[in-house]
N, C-alpha and C positions, 0 to 999 in steps of 0.2 A: 460018431463024434463030430463029423463034418458039419452037421446042422447046428450042434451046440456051439462050435467055434464061430460059425458065421453069426449066430445070434449074439454070442458074447461080444464079438468085435463090434457089432452094430450097436449093442447097448452101451459098450464102453465109449464108443465115439460120440454117443449122445450124452455122455456125462454121467451115466449112472455108476460106472466102474464096478458092475456086478458080473462076476464070472462064475461059471459052474465049478463046483468044488473038484470034480474029476479033472477039469482042465488045469486048475491051480496045482492039484496034486501031481499031474503029469509033468508040468513044467518044473516044479520043485524037486521031484525025484530025479529028473535028468540033470538038473543044475547042481544040486547038493550031494547026490549020491553017486551019480555017474560021471561027474566032472565035465559035462557037456557045456559048451559056451552058449551065450544067448543067441548067437547067430544060428548055430546048429539047431537049437530048440525051436527057433522061429521057423526054420525051414521044415522041420519035422511036423510041426503043428499047423503050418500054413497061416501064420500070423506075422506081424511085424516085430522087429526087435523091441520097439517101444512097448508093444503089448506084452511081450515076455517079461520085461522089467516090471510092468504093472501087475502081472500075474504073480510074480515072486513077492512083490511088496504086499499084495493083498493076502497071499498065503501066510506071510508072517503075521499080518494084522489079525487074521482069523485064528491063529494058533495052529495052522496046518504045519508050519515050520517053527521050530523052537531052536534058537541059537544060544549056546552057552559059551561064555568066555571064562576059562579056568585060570585062576591066578597061579602063576608059576611058583614052585616051591620056594625059590629064592626070595620072592617078595614077602613070603610069610616068615622069613627068618631062616629057619632050618638049621641043620648042624653046622654048615659052613659059616653062616653069619655068626652063630654063637661062638664058634672057634676063633674067628677073627676078633670079635669083641673081647674075648678073654685074653687073646694073645697080646693085644696092644692096649688093653685097659679102657675100653669104651663101654658106655652104658648100653648102646644098641647099635646094630648094623642092619641096614636094609639093602638087599641086593636085587638087582634086575639080572636076567640071564646074560645079556650082553648089550653093551652100548657101543655103537659103531657108526661110521659115516661122518658127513660134514657137520651135522648138527647132533649133539649129544643130548640136548635138553628133552626132546620128546621121549627118548628111551628112559631117562632117569626120573622124569617127572612123577610117575606113579610111586616110586620109592620116596621122593621128597614129600608128596602128598600124605603118605602114611606117617612119615616122621612128624610133619606139622600137626596132623590130626591127633597124634599122641601127646602133644604139648599141653593141650587143654587151653588154647588161647581164648581170652575173653575180651570184650570191648575195653579199650584203654590199655591193654597190654602192649608192650613195645617189642617189635621185631627189627633187628638191625640186619642190613644186607651188604655184602661186599661187592667189589667189582669182579670182573672175570667173565669169560665167554660162557662157561658152563652155567653159572648162576644166572647170567643174563638170559640165556635160552630157556632155562627152567622157569624163570619168572613169567614167561609168555604162555606157559601151559596152564592147564586146570590143576591147581594145587589145593583146592578146597575153598570154602567161603567162611571168612571170619570177620563179620561186620564189626566195625569200630576199632579194630586193632590199629596201632600206630606203627608206621614203617619209616625207618630212618637209615640213611646211608652210613656205612662204617668207614668210608675212605673219602678224602677230598677229591676235587676235580683234577683231571689229568689232561695233558695236551694231545694225547694220541687221538687220531680220528675215529678209531673203531668205537662203535656204540657201547661195547661191554666195558670200556674203560671209564665211561661216564656213569658214576654210581647214582647220581640223581635221577638219571633216566631209568636205570634198573629199579630204583625205589618207586618211581611213578608207575611203572608197568606192574610191579608186584602189588602195590597198594590197590591199583585198579582191579586186578585179578582176584585179590583176596576180599575185596569190599572194604578195604581199610582206608586210613587217612595218611597221606605222605607228609613227611617233614624233610626239608632240603638243607644241604650243607653248602653254603656259599663261601668256599675257601679252596685254594689249591692244595693238592696233596703235600707239596713241600714249599711252603712260603719262605721268603727271605726272613732274616732275623727281625727286622723292624715290623714287618707285617705280622709275623708270628706273635710278637709281643702285643701288638694292638688287638689281635683276635681274642686274646684272653678276656678282654672287657666288652667284646661285641655280643649283644644280647642273643642274636640268632645262633652264634657259635656256642655260647654258654648253654643254650637250650639243647642243642645237639649233644653236648657233653653230658647234660642231665639225663637225656634219653639213653645214652650209652650206659650210664651208671645204673639205670633201673630196667634195662632190657630183660625180658623173660626168655627171649629166643634170638638166636643169630642164625642166618643162612649164609654160609661162606664157601668160597672156593679154596682150593689148596694149590698153590703154585709150585711148579717144579723148581729144581735148583736154578738160580738166576743165570749162571753161566752156560746152562744147557738150552735156554729158551731162544726161540727165533725172534720174539718180540718182548722187550722189557720196557717198562715205563721209563720215559726219558729222565724222570727225576732221580732214578736209581743209578748211581755211578758204577757202571759195570766194571770199571778198572780198579775199583777199591779192593785192595788185597784181602780185606776181611771177608768179602763175599765169596772167596774161594772155599770158605768153610761152610757156607750156607747150603742147605739141602732143600729148602723150600720156604714158603711164606704163607701166612694167613692175614688178610687185610693189610697187605704191604708191610707186614712185620716179619722179618727174616729170622730164621733159627737154624742151628746146626743139627747134626745127626743125633745128638742127645736131647734135642728140644730146647736148648738154651738160646737166648736171644743173640743175634748177630747185629752189631752196630756198624755204621759206616758214616762218613762225613755228612752231616745234616740229618741223620736219622732221629736225632733228638727233637727235630722240628716237624716230623711227619705228622700230618693231620689225619689220624685214623684211630680207631679203637685200639687201645693198648693190649698187649698180651695179657696183662694182669686183669683188664676188664673182661677179656674173653674167658678167662678162667672163672670169673665170678658169675657169668651168665648161666642160669640154670640149665638151659638146653641150647647147645651150640651144634648146629647141623652142618657138617662138611659134605660137599658134593664133589667127588673126584673119581676119575677113572684113568687107566692107562699105566703101562709098565713104567714109564718115566716118572710117574707120580708116586710110586711105591715108597721110596725113601722119605719123601716129604710127608706122606700120609702117616707112616710109622712114627717119624720123629714128632710130627704135630700132635698125634694122639698121646704120645708119651709126655709131651710138654703140657698136656691138658688144655690145648687151645680149642679143642672141640671134643664133645663126648658122644656124638652120634655121627655115624658115617652112612652116606648113600653112595653105593658104587655098583660094580657089576661082578659077575662070578669070576671071569679071568683075572681081574685086579685082586679080588679077594684071595684067590688061590696063590697069586704072586706074593701077596702080603704074608701069608702063612709060610711060604717057602723061604722068604727073606728072613722072617723072625726065627724060623727053625734051622736056618743055616743050610738049606738045601740048594 
């Protein structure tokens, strides 16, 4: 084999990238079946680590190595997803095995992609998108390609510095990833009375309202109870007594454990898709995970503010336990 290796390395360094099949097979067997690392393989075969990497790449290209990625049962629905959907009255639930770490978007994106693919989006269809860190992170992932769809923000601008509070930015990113066309909302989430009144005659604002009214799909986050959050939008008066009854929100619209709207001073001026609008949207996809989100997911589903859920298995199990009183 020594002669073959020398010849292969020489040919590879000359740019031909042709290796004997027995050499590719030896490298692939040690790497994939024996769990040897590339440094060990390089030492055993008498080649560089770079050559080992090329051997493995060429072995895959020639079909010596075939890699299969199996979709977890949770992503295909399965019994748990069906039980959650039935328990809280949802049309469909998509589950990933577990979402954890600082960024949840990459874990949840495959479920969101399947949910969007099932909508049947066509050019000219409208997708509205909420603020929130999970939705913002998912928007940066590969969620499918839907050329010509129109993407619009579901909530006005907010003063917080974090990018996930800026729904126009999430709209821009999502439209770019989907191959769609963004429309922007040039209004604060909670304008003063005078500005709110003048907005009703503003053409750009009226266009966003029209898009909300004919949206085919919504992609929204689900907020935990406002008094439990570390960060709450500054326009929400956290000291309002009524918010003690709120268990969550969708698109900055708060609701109680029965899914009934919760108002607070100024909530009649909030620039966001209304809960009634959310109920009318044919497919409203909520993306949410975490034990602290379980009450808000259950109440939001019962209120009809979304009809599709993307979550993970631990959260789904927690939802069932909460609904069944365990």
